C-alpha positions in Angstrom: -2.2 -7.8 10.3 -3.6 -7.5 6.8 -3.5 -3.7 7.1 0.2 -3.7 8.0 1.0 -6.1 5.2 -0.9 -3.9 2.8 1.1 -0.8 3.9 4.4 -2.6 3.5 3.6 -4.2 0.2 2.2 -0.9 -1.1 5.3 1.1 -0.1 7.5 -1.4 -1.8 5.4 -1.5 -4.9 5.2 2.3 -5.1 8.9 2.7 -4.7 9.6 0.2 -7.5 7.1 1.8 -9.8 8.7 5.3 -9.3 12.2 3.8 -9.6 11.2 2.1 -12.9 10.0 5.5 -14.2 13.4 7.0 -13.4 12.0 9.2 -10.6 14.1 11.3 -8.2 14.1 10.5 -4.5 11.1 12.8 -3.8 9.2 11.0 -6.5 10.1 7.6 -5.1 9.0 8.7 -1.6 5.7 10.1 -2.8 4.8 7.0 -4.8 5.7 4.8 -1.9 3.5 6.9 0.4 0.5 7.0 -1.9 0.7 3.3 -2.8 1.1 2.4 0.9 -2.0 4.5 1.7 -4.1 2.8 -1.1 -3.0 -0.7 -0.1 -3.6 0.1 3.6 -7.2 1.2 2.8 -7.7 -1.9 0.7 -6.4 -4.1 3.6 -8.8 -2.3 6.0 -11.8 -2.9 3.9 -10.7 -6.6 3.4 -10.4 -6.9 7.1 -13.8 -5.5 7.7 -15.4 -7.8 5.1 -13.7 -10.8 6.7 -14.9 -9.9 10.1 -18.4 -9.2 8.9 -18.6 -12.6 7.2 -17.4 -14.4 10.3 -20.5 -13.2 12.3 
């Protein structure tokens, strides 16, 4: 669940950053993808840490 939330939040954040920088559609899509990827990885590591602490 944290991973999916990270992906969605990252995509929205990346799109807003690219839009604020006056990027074209390709720029907005690329920023959204890269931010979603970074936030997804952060969510994955956070999930792993939480699961390890629960044991």
